[in-house]
mmCIF file of the N, C-alpha and C atoms, coordinates in Angstrom:
data_MODEL
# 
_entry.id   MODEL 
# 
loop_
_atom_site.group_PDB 
_atom_site.id 
_atom_site.type_symbol 
_atom_site.label_atom_id 
_atom_site.label_alt_id 
_atom_site.label_comp_id 
_atom_site.label_asym_id 
_atom_site.label_entity_id 
_atom_site.label_seq_id 
_atom_site.pdbx_PDB_ins_code 
_atom_site.Cartn_x 
_atom_site.Cartn_y 
_atom_site.Cartn_z 
_atom_site.occupancy 
_atom_site.B_iso_or_equiv 
_atom_site.pdbx_formal_charge 
_atom_site.auth_seq_id 
_atom_site.auth_comp_id 
_atom_site.auth_asym_id 
_atom_site.auth_atom_id 
_atom_site.pdbx_PDB_model_num 
ATOM 1   N N  . MET A 1 1  ? -34.455 16.924 -23.834 1.00 0.00 ? 1  MET A N  1 
ATOM 2   C CA . MET A 1 1  ? -33.290 16.660 -24.630 1.00 0.00 ? 1  MET A CA 1 
ATOM 3   C C  . MET A 1 1  ? -32.058 16.703 -23.722 1.00 0.00 ? 1  MET A C  1 
ATOM 4   N N  . SER A 1 2  ? -31.265 15.648 -23.742 1.00 0.00 ? 2  SER A N  1 
ATOM 5   C CA . SER A 1 2  ? -30.053 15.630 -22.931 1.00 0.00 ? 2  SER A CA 1 
ATOM 6   C C  . SER A 1 2  ? -28.836 15.870 -23.809 1.00 0.00 ? 2  SER A C  1 
ATOM 7   N N  . ILE A 1 3  ? -27.873 16.521 -23.227 1.00 0.00 ? 3  ILE A N  1 
ATOM 8   C CA . ILE A 1 3  ? -26.641 16.828 -23.938 1.00 0.00 ? 3  ILE A CA 1 
ATOM 9   C C  . ILE A 1 3  ? -25.571 15.853 -23.467 1.00 0.00 ? 3  ILE A C  1 
ATOM 10  N N  . ARG A 1 4  ? -24.904 15.202 -24.407 1.00 0.00 ? 4  ARG A N  1 
ATOM 11  C CA . ARG A 1 4  ? -23.834 14.268 -24.064 1.00 0.00 ? 4  ARG A CA 1 
ATOM 12  C C  . ARG A 1 4  ? -22.499 15.007 -24.102 1.00 0.00 ? 4  ARG A C  1 
ATOM 13  N N  . LEU A 1 5  ? -21.815 14.971 -22.992 1.00 0.00 ? 5  LEU A N  1 
ATOM 14  C CA . LEU A 1 5  ? -20.491 15.578 -22.919 1.00 0.00 ? 5  LEU A CA 1 
ATOM 15  C C  . LEU A 1 5  ? -19.447 14.535 -23.291 1.00 0.00 ? 5  LEU A C  1 
ATOM 16  N N  . PRO A 1 6  ? -18.330 14.961 -23.841 1.00 0.00 ? 6  PRO A N  1 
ATOM 17  C CA . PRO A 1 6  ? -17.272 13.997 -24.132 1.00 0.00 ? 6  PRO A CA 1 
ATOM 18  C C  . PRO A 1 6  ? -16.750 13.390 -22.830 1.00 0.00 ? 6  PRO A C  1 
ATOM 19  N N  . GLU A 1 7  ? -16.194 12.185 -22.921 1.00 0.00 ? 7  GLU A N  1 
ATOM 20  C CA . GLU A 1 7  ? -15.639 11.526 -21.743 1.00 0.00 ? 7  GLU A CA 1 
ATOM 21  C C  . GLU A 1 7  ? -14.547 12.404 -21.149 1.00 0.00 ? 7  GLU A C  1 
ATOM 22  N N  . HIS A 1 8  ? -14.630 12.646 -19.842 1.00 0.00 ? 8  HIS A N  1 
ATOM 23  C CA . HIS A 1 8  ? -13.646 13.505 -19.187 1.00 0.00 ? 8  HIS A CA 1 
ATOM 24  C C  . HIS A 1 8  ? -13.577 13.174 -17.704 1.00 0.00 ? 8  HIS A C  1 
ATOM 25  N N  . ASP A 1 9  ? -12.580 13.753 -17.051 1.00 0.00 ? 9  ASP A N  1 
ATOM 26  C CA . ASP A 1 9  ? -12.418 13.665 -15.618 1.00 0.00 ? 9  ASP A CA 1 
ATOM 27  C C  . ASP A 1 9  ? -12.383 15.097 -15.109 1.00 0.00 ? 9  ASP A C  1 
ATOM 28  N N  . HIS A 1 10 ? -12.091 15.276 -13.825 1.00 0.00 ? 10 HIS A N  1 
ATOM 29  C CA . HIS A 1 10 ? -12.041 16.629 -13.273 1.00 0.00 ? 10 HIS A CA 1 
ATOM 30  C C  . HIS A 1 10 ? -10.718 16.856 -12.563 1.00 0.00 ? 10 HIS A C  1 
ATOM 31  N N  . CYS A 1 11 ? -10.227 18.091 -12.631 1.00 0.00 ? 11 CYS A N  1 
ATOM 32  C CA . CYS A 1 11 ? -8.989  18.484 -11.980 1.00 0.00 ? 11 CYS A CA 1 
ATOM 33  C C  . CYS A 1 11 ? -9.098  18.192 -10.486 1.00 0.00 ? 11 CYS A C  1 
ATOM 34  N N  . ARG A 1 12 ? -8.061  17.610 -9.914  1.00 0.00 ? 12 ARG A N  1 
ATOM 35  C CA . ARG A 1 12 ? -8.077  17.255 -8.494  1.00 0.00 ? 12 ARG A CA 1 
ATOM 36  C C  . ARG A 1 12 ? -8.092  18.476 -7.589  1.00 0.00 ? 12 ARG A C  1 
ATOM 37  N N  . PHE A 1 13 ? -7.672  19.622 -8.098  1.00 0.00 ? 13 PHE A N  1 
ATOM 38  C CA . PHE A 1 13 ? -7.632  20.818 -7.259  1.00 0.00 ? 13 PHE A CA 1 
ATOM 39  C C  . PHE A 1 13 ? -8.849  21.706 -7.467  1.00 0.00 ? 13 PHE A C  1 
ATOM 40  N N  . CYS A 1 14 ? -9.102  22.107 -8.705  1.00 0.00 ? 14 CYS A N  1 
ATOM 41  C CA . CYS A 1 14 ? -10.159 23.104 -8.947  1.00 0.00 ? 14 CYS A CA 1 
ATOM 42  C C  . CYS A 1 14 ? -11.456 22.515 -9.495  1.00 0.00 ? 14 CYS A C  1 
ATOM 43  N N  . GLY A 1 15 ? -11.409 21.284 -9.995  1.00 0.00 ? 15 GLY A N  1 
ATOM 44  C CA . GLY A 1 15 ? -12.620 20.649 -10.486 1.00 0.00 ? 15 GLY A CA 1 
ATOM 45  C C  . GLY A 1 15 ? -12.961 20.926 -11.937 1.00 0.00 ? 15 GLY A C  1 
ATOM 46  N N  . ASP A 1 16 ? -12.125 21.667 -12.640 1.00 0.00 ? 16 ASP A N  1 
ATOM 47  C CA . ASP A 1 16 ? -12.375 21.909 -14.066 1.00 0.00 ? 16 ASP A CA 1 
ATOM 48  C C  . ASP A 1 16 ? -12.273 20.600 -14.851 1.00 0.00 ? 16 ASP A C  1 
ATOM 49  N N  . PRO A 1 17 ? -13.005 20.469 -15.934 1.00 0.00 ? 17 PRO A N  1 
ATOM 50  C CA . PRO A 1 17 ? -12.916 19.251 -16.737 1.00 0.00 ? 17 PRO A CA 1 
ATOM 51  C C  . PRO A 1 17 ? -11.536 19.108 -17.387 1.00 0.00 ? 17 PRO A C  1 
ATOM 52  N N  . VAL A 1 18 ? -11.017 17.887 -17.358 1.00 0.00 ? 18 VAL A N  1 
ATOM 53  C CA . VAL A 1 18 ? -9.734  17.566 -18.002 1.00 0.00 ? 18 VAL A CA 1 
ATOM 54  C C  . VAL A 1 18 ? -9.870  16.216 -18.687 1.00 0.00 ? 18 VAL A C  1 
ATOM 55  N N  . PRO A 1 19 ? -9.021  15.918 -19.671 1.00 0.00 ? 19 PRO A N  1 
ATOM 56  C CA . PRO A 1 19 ? -9.041  14.583 -20.274 1.00 0.00 ? 19 PRO A CA 1 
ATOM 57  C C  . PRO A 1 19 ? -8.693  13.517 -19.238 1.00 0.00 ? 19 PRO A C  1 
ATOM 58  N N  . PHE A 1 20 ? -9.103  12.268 -19.488 1.00 0.00 ? 20 PHE A N  1 
ATOM 59  C CA . PHE A 1 20 ? -8.874  11.188 -18.543 1.00 0.00 ? 20 PHE A CA 1 
ATOM 60  C C  . PHE A 1 20 ? -7.409  11.010 -18.162 1.00 0.00 ? 20 PHE A C  1 
ATOM 61  N N  . GLU A 1 21 ? -6.501  11.220 -19.095 1.00 0.00 ? 21 GLU A N  1 
ATOM 62  C CA . GLU A 1 21 ? -5.096  10.954 -18.820 1.00 0.00 ? 21 GLU A CA 1 
ATOM 63  C C  . GLU A 1 21 ? -4.440  12.042 -17.967 1.00 0.00 ? 21 GLU A C  1 
ATOM 64  N N  . GLN A 1 22 ? -5.158  13.121 -17.665 1.00 0.00 ? 22 GLN A N  1 
ATOM 65  C CA . GLN A 1 22 ? -4.619  14.205 -16.850 1.00 0.00 ? 22 GLN A CA 1 
ATOM 66  C C  . GLN A 1 22 ? -5.288  14.221 -15.489 1.00 0.00 ? 22 GLN A C  1 
ATOM 67  N N  . ALA A 1 23 ? -4.509  14.557 -14.460 1.00 0.00 ? 23 ALA A N  1 
ATOM 68  C CA . ALA A 1 23 ? -5.065  14.693 -13.121 1.00 0.00 ? 23 ALA A CA 1 
ATOM 69  C C  . ALA A 1 23 ? -5.342  16.154 -12.781 1.00 0.00 ? 23 ALA A C  1 
ATOM 70  N N  . PHE A 1 24 ? -4.617  17.067 -13.429 1.00 0.00 ? 24 PHE A N  1 
ATOM 71  C CA . PHE A 1 24 ? -4.751  18.493 -13.146 1.00 0.00 ? 24 PHE A CA 1 
ATOM 72  C C  . PHE A 1 24 ? -4.912  19.264 -14.451 1.00 0.00 ? 24 PHE A C  1 
ATOM 73  N N  . CYS A 1 25 ? -5.568  20.419 -14.360 1.00 0.00 ? 25 CYS A N  1 
ATOM 74  C CA . CYS A 1 25 ? -5.788  21.217 -15.561 1.00 0.00 ? 25 CYS A CA 1 
ATOM 75  C C  . CYS A 1 25 ? -4.591  22.096 -15.891 1.00 0.00 ? 25 CYS A C  1 
ATOM 76  N N  . SER A 1 26 ? -3.745  22.368 -14.894 1.00 0.00 ? 26 SER A N  1 
ATOM 77  C CA . SER A 1 26 ? -2.579  23.214 -15.132 1.00 0.00 ? 26 SER A CA 1 
ATOM 78  C C  . SER A 1 26 ? -1.493  22.873 -14.114 1.00 0.00 ? 26 SER A C  1 
ATOM 79  N N  . GLU A 1 27 ? -0.304  23.346 -14.390 1.00 0.00 ? 27 GLU A N  1 
ATOM 80  C CA . GLU A 1 27 ? 0.808   23.139 -13.459 1.00 0.00 ? 27 GLU A CA 1 
ATOM 81  C C  . GLU A 1 27 ? 0.553   23.895 -12.157 1.00 0.00 ? 27 GLU A C  1 
ATOM 82  N N  . ASP A 1 28 ? -0.106  25.036 -12.264 1.00 0.00 ? 28 ASP A N  1 
ATOM 83  C CA . ASP A 1 28 ? -0.445  25.825 -11.086 1.00 0.00 ? 28 ASP A CA 1 
ATOM 84  C C  . ASP A 1 28 ? -1.333  25.022 -10.132 1.00 0.00 ? 28 ASP A C  1 
ATOM 85  N N  . CYS A 1 29 ? -2.337  24.338 -10.666 1.00 0.00 ? 29 CYS A N  1 
ATOM 86  C CA . CYS A 1 29 ? -3.214  23.505 -9.833  1.00 0.00 ? 29 CYS A CA 1 
ATOM 87  C C  . CYS A 1 29 ? -2.434  22.350 -9.206  1.00 0.00 ? 29 CYS A C  1 
ATOM 88  N N  . TYR A 1 30 ? -1.490  21.793 -9.957  1.00 0.00 ? 30 TYR A N  1 
ATOM 89  C CA . TYR A 1 30 ? -0.664  20.702 -9.430  1.00 0.00 ? 30 TYR A CA 1 
ATOM 90  C C  . TYR A 1 30 ? 0.101   21.169 -8.194  1.00 0.00 ? 30 TYR A C  1 
ATOM 91  N N  . TRP A 1 31 ? 0.759   22.333 -8.298  1.00 0.00 ? 31 TRP A N  1 
ATOM 92  C CA . TRP A 1 31 ? 1.564   22.820 -7.178  1.00 0.00 ? 31 TRP A CA 1 
ATOM 93  C C  . TRP A 1 31 ? 0.696   23.264 -6.006  1.00 0.00 ? 31 TRP A C  1 
ATOM 94  N N  . LYS A 1 32 ? -0.472  23.821 -6.277  1.00 0.00 ? 32 LYS A N  1 
ATOM 95  C CA . LYS A 1 32 ? -1.379  24.205 -5.189  1.00 0.00 ? 32 LYS A CA 1 
ATOM 96  C C  . LYS A 1 32 ? -1.886  22.969 -4.443  1.00 0.00 ? 32 LYS A C  1 
ATOM 97  N N  . GLU A 1 33 ? -2.217  21.914 -5.177  1.00 0.00 ? 33 GLU A N  1 
ATOM 98  C CA . GLU A 1 33 ? -2.665  20.672 -4.537  1.00 0.00 ? 33 GLU A CA 1 
ATOM 99  C C  . GLU A 1 33 ? -1.527  20.031 -3.751  1.00 0.00 ? 33 GLU A C  1 
ATOM 100 N N  . ASP A 1 34 ? -0.317  20.076 -4.303  1.00 0.00 ? 34 ASP A N  1 
ATOM 101 C CA . ASP A 1 34 ? 0.851   19.541 -3.609  1.00 0.00 ? 34 ASP A CA 1 
ATOM 102 C C  . ASP A 1 34 ? 1.049   20.268 -2.274  1.00 0.00 ? 34 ASP A C  1 
ATOM 103 N N  . ALA A 1 35 ? 0.945   21.594 -2.284  1.00 0.00 ? 35 ALA A N  1 
ATOM 104 C CA . ALA A 1 35 ? 1.099   22.386 -1.059  1.00 0.00 ? 35 ALA A CA 1 
ATOM 105 C C  . ALA A 1 35 ? -0.018  22.070 -0.071  1.00 0.00 ? 35 ALA A C  1 
ATOM 106 N N  . ARG A 1 36 ? -1.246  21.884 -0.560  1.00 0.00 ? 36 ARG A N  1 
ATOM 107 C CA . ARG A 1 36 ? -2.369  21.570 0.322   1.00 0.00 ? 36 ARG A CA 1 
ATOM 108 C C  . ARG A 1 36 ? -2.169  20.216 0.998   1.00 0.00 ? 36 ARG A C  1 
ATOM 109 N N  . VAL A 1 37 ? -1.702  19.233 0.229   1.00 0.00 ? 37 VAL A N  1 
ATOM 110 C CA . VAL A 1 37 ? -1.481  17.892 0.774   1.00 0.00 ? 37 VAL A CA 1 
ATOM 111 C C  . VAL A 1 37 ? -0.373  17.918 1.823   1.00 0.00 ? 37 VAL A C  1 
ATOM 112 N N  . LYS A 1 38 ? 0.709   18.647 1.540   1.00 0.00 ? 38 LYS A N  1 
ATOM 113 C CA . LYS A 1 38 ? 1.811   18.747 2.512   1.00 0.00 ? 38 LYS A CA 1 
ATOM 114 C C  . LYS A 1 38 ? 1.348   19.421 3.797   1.00 0.00 ? 38 LYS A C  1 
ATOM 115 N N  . LYS A 1 39 ? 0.554   20.488 3.667   1.00 0.00 ? 39 LYS A N  1 
ATOM 116 C CA . LYS A 1 39 ? 0.057   21.192 4.850   1.00 0.00 ? 39 LYS A CA 1 
ATOM 117 C C  . LYS A 1 39 ? -0.862  20.285 5.667   1.00 0.00 ? 39 LYS A C  1 
ATOM 118 N N  . GLU A 1 40 ? -1.726  19.533 4.984   1.00 0.00 ? 40 GLU A N  1 
ATOM 119 C CA . GLU A 1 40 ? -2.627  18.614 5.682   1.00 0.00 ? 40 GLU A CA 1 
ATOM 120 C C  . GLU A 1 40 ? -1.831  17.519 6.403   1.00 0.00 ? 40 GLU A C  1 
ATOM 121 N N  . ARG A 1 41 ? -0.789  16.988 5.729   1.00 0.00 ? 41 ARG A N  1 
ATOM 122 C CA . ARG A 1 41 ? 0.045   15.956 6.346   1.00 0.00 ? 41 ARG A CA 1 
ATOM 123 C C  . ARG A 1 41 ? 0.750   16.511 7.582   1.00 0.00 ? 41 ARG A C  1 
ATOM 124 N N  . ASN A 1 42 ? 1.293   17.725 7.485   1.00 0.00 ? 42 ASN A N  1 
ATOM 125 C CA . ASN A 1 42 ? 1.965   18.343 8.627   1.00 0.00 ? 42 ASN A CA 1 
ATOM 126 C C  . ASN A 1 42 ? 0.986   18.574 9.777   1.00 0.00 ? 42 ASN A C  1 
ATOM 127 N N  . ASN A 1 43 ? -0.225  19.025 9.457   1.00 0.00 ? 43 ASN A N  1 
ATOM 128 C CA . ASN A 1 43 ? -1.236  19.223 10.493  1.00 0.00 ? 43 ASN A CA 1 
ATOM 129 C C  . ASN A 1 43 ? -1.590  17.907 11.177  1.00 0.00 ? 43 ASN A C  1 
ATOM 130 N N  . ASN A 1 44 ? -1.675  16.828 10.412  1.00 0.00 ? 44 ASN A N  1 
ATOM 131 C CA . ASN A 1 44 ? -1.971  15.520 11.000  1.00 0.00 ? 44 ASN A CA 1 
ATOM 132 C C  . ASN A 1 44 ? -0.846  15.056 11.914  1.00 0.00 ? 44 ASN A C  1 
ATOM 133 N N  . ILE A 1 45 ? 0.398   15.300 11.522  1.00 0.00 ? 45 ILE A N  1 
ATOM 134 C CA . ILE A 1 45 ? 1.539   14.921 12.359  1.00 0.00 ? 45 ILE A CA 1 
ATOM 135 C C  . ILE A 1 45 ? 1.534   15.719 13.657  1.00 0.00 ? 45 ILE A C  1 
ATOM 136 N N  . ILE A 1 46 ? 1.291   17.026 13.561  1.00 0.00 ? 46 ILE A N  1 
ATOM 137 C CA . ILE A 1 46 ? 1.237   17.873 14.758  1.00 0.00 ? 46 ILE A CA 1 
ATOM 138 C C  . ILE A 1 46 ? 0.113   17.415 15.675  1.00 0.00 ? 46 ILE A C  1 
ATOM 139 N N  . PHE A 1 47 ? -1.040  17.105 15.116  1.00 0.00 ? 47 PHE A N  1 
ATOM 140 C CA . PHE A 1 47 ? -2.164  16.637 15.911  1.00 0.00 ? 47 PHE A CA 1 
ATOM 141 C C  . PHE A 1 47 ? -1.813  15.334 16.634  1.00 0.00 ? 47 PHE A C  1 
ATOM 142 N N  . ALA A 1 48 ? -1.176  14.405 15.934  1.00 0.00 ? 48 ALA A N  1 
ATOM 143 C CA . ALA A 1 48 ? -0.794  13.133 16.543  1.00 0.00 ? 48 ALA A CA 1 
ATOM 144 C C  . ALA A 1 48 ? 0.208   13.351 17.673  1.00 0.00 ? 48 ALA A C  1 
ATOM 145 N N  . LEU A 1 49 ? 1.196   14.215 17.450  1.00 0.00 ? 49 LEU A N  1 
ATOM 146 C CA . LEU A 1 49 ? 2.186   14.486 18.496  1.00 0.00 ? 49 LEU A CA 1 
ATOM 147 C C  . LEU A 1 49 ? 1.551   15.146 19.718  1.00 0.00 ? 49 LEU A C  1 
ATOM 148 N N  . LEU A 1 50 ? 0.644   16.081 19.486  1.00 0.00 ? 50 LEU A N  1 
ATOM 149 C CA . LEU A 1 50 ? -0.042  16.722 20.616  1.00 0.00 ? 50 LEU A CA 1 
ATOM 150 C C  . LEU A 1 50 ? -0.926  15.729 21.366  1.00 0.00 ? 50 LEU A C  1 
ATOM 151 N N  . THR A 1 51 ? -1.536  14.817 20.642  1.00 0.00 ? 51 THR A N  1 
ATOM 152 C CA . THR A 1 51 ? -2.356  13.792 21.281  1.00 0.00 ? 51 THR A CA 1 
ATOM 153 C C  . THR A 1 51 ? -1.502  12.896 22.161  1.00 0.00 ? 51 THR A C  1 
ATOM 154 N N  . VAL A 1 52 ? -0.371  12.434 21.650  1.00 0.00 ? 52 VAL A N  1 
ATOM 155 C CA . VAL A 1 52 ? 0.527   11.588 22.418  1.00 0.00 ? 52 VAL A CA 1 
ATOM 156 C C  . VAL A 1 52 ? 1.049   12.341 23.637  1.00 0.00 ? 52 VAL A C  1 
ATOM 157 N N  . ALA A 1 53 ? 1.418   13.606 23.462  1.00 0.00 ? 53 ALA A N  1 
ATOM 158 C CA . ALA A 1 53 ? 1.911   14.399 24.584  1.00 0.00 ? 53 ALA A CA 1 
ATOM 159 C C  . ALA A 1 53 ? 0.825   14.592 25.643  1.00 0.00 ? 53 ALA A C  1 
ATOM 160 N N  . SER A 1 54 ? -0.404  14.803 25.207  1.00 0.00 ? 54 SER A N  1 
ATOM 161 C CA . SER A 1 54 ? -1.513  14.976 26.153  1.00 0.00 ? 54 SER A CA 1 
ATOM 162 C C  . SER A 1 54 ? -1.774  13.697 26.939  1.00 0.00 ? 54 SER A C  1 
ATOM 163 N N  . VAL A 1 55 ? -1.781  12.574 26.251  1.00 0.00 ? 55 VAL A N  1 
ATOM 164 C CA . VAL A 1 55 ? -2.000  11.290 26.930  1.00 0.00 ? 55 VAL A CA 1 
ATOM 165 C C  . VAL A 1 55 ? -0.864  11.021 27.911  1.00 0.00 ? 55 VAL A C  1 
ATOM 166 N N  . ALA A 1 56 ? 0.365   11.320 27.522  1.00 0.00 ? 56 ALA A N  1 
ATOM 167 C CA . ALA A 1 56 ? 1.510   11.129 28.418  1.00 0.00 ? 56 ALA A CA 1 
ATOM 168 C C  . ALA A 1 56 ? 1.401   12.036 29.636  1.00 0.00 ? 56 ALA A C  1 
ATOM 169 N N  . ALA A 1 57 ? 0.978   13.282 29.443  1.00 0.00 ? 57 ALA A N  1 
ATOM 170 C CA . ALA A 1 57 ? 0.826   14.213 30.561  1.00 0.00 ? 57 ALA A CA 1 
ATOM 171 C C  . ALA A 1 57 ? -0.268  13.747 31.506  1.00 0.00 ? 57 ALA A C  1 
ATOM 172 N N  . ILE A 1 58 ? -1.375  13.269 30.956  1.00 0.00 ? 58 ILE A N  1 
ATOM 173 C CA . ILE A 1 58 ? -2.469  12.783 31.805  1.00 0.00 ? 58 ILE A CA 1 
ATOM 174 C C  . ILE A 1 58 ? -2.021  11.535 32.567  1.00 0.00 ? 58 ILE A C  1 
ATOM 175 N N  . ALA A 1 59 ? -1.304  10.654 31.898  1.00 0.00 ? 59 ALA A N  1 
ATOM 176 C CA . ALA A 1 59 ? -0.810  9.443  32.562  1.00 0.00 ? 59 ALA A CA 1 
ATOM 177 C C  . ALA A 1 59 ? 0.182   9.805  33.658  1.00 0.00 ? 59 ALA A C  1 
ATOM 178 N N  . ALA A 1 60 ? 1.055   10.774 33.399  1.00 0.00 ? 60 ALA A N  1 
ATOM 179 C CA . ALA A 1 60 ? 2.017   11.202 34.399  1.00 0.00 ? 60 ALA A CA 1 
ATOM 180 C C  . ALA A 1 60 ? 1.316   11.861 35.576  1.00 0.00 ? 60 ALA A C  1 
ATOM 181 N N  . ALA A 1 61 ? 0.307   12.659 35.304  1.00 0.00 ? 61 ALA A N  1 
ATOM 182 C CA . ALA A 1 61 ? -0.446  13.307 36.391  1.00 0.00 ? 61 ALA A CA 1 
ATOM 183 C C  . ALA A 1 61 ? -1.209  12.267 37.202  1.00 0.00 ? 61 ALA A C  1 
ATOM 184 N N  . GLY A 1 62 ? -1.681  11.218 36.554  1.00 0.00 ? 62 GLY A N  1 
ATOM 185 C CA . GLY A 1 62 ? -2.403  10.170 37.265  1.00 0.00 ? 62 GLY A CA 1 
ATOM 186 C C  . GLY A 1 62 ? -1.514  9.374  38.199  1.00 0.00 ? 62 GLY A C  1 
ATOM 187 N N  . THR A 1 63 ? -0.247  9.220  37.861  1.00 0.00 ? 63 THR A N  1 
ATOM 188 C CA . THR A 1 63 ? 0.666   8.473  38.723  1.00 0.00 ? 63 THR A CA 1 
ATOM 189 C C  . THR A 1 63 ? 1.113   9.313  39.904  1.00 0.00 ? 63 THR A C  1 
ATOM 190 N N  . LEU A 1 64 ? 0.989   10.644 39.823  1.00 0.00 ? 64 LEU A N  1 
ATOM 191 C CA . LEU A 1 64 ? 1.379   11.518 40.911  1.00 0.00 ? 64 LEU A CA 1 
ATOM 192 C C  . LEU A 1 64 ? 0.302   11.568 41.996  1.00 0.00 ? 64 LEU A C  1 
ATOM 193 N N  . LEU A 1 65 ? -0.901  11.227 41.636  1.00 0.00 ? 65 LEU A N  1 
ATOM 194 C CA . LEU A 1 65 ? -1.998  11.320 42.626  1.00 0.00 ? 65 LEU A CA 1 
ATOM 195 C C  . LEU A 1 65 ? -2.023  10.163 43.509  1.00 0.00 ? 65 LEU A C  1 
# 
């Protein structure tokens, strides 16, 4: 016997079931996801800058040899 659940989606942060028209189950989850996305974006920017700096340093060291 299978149980049919009502049509639903899941909270983008915690995964709890929510109605289709909602992305988050609570305002708290919304702000936590917002903070997570900002932190991930900042980490990606830092990684890109460090990569560019490393390539520039290697290129500069290669021209000195």
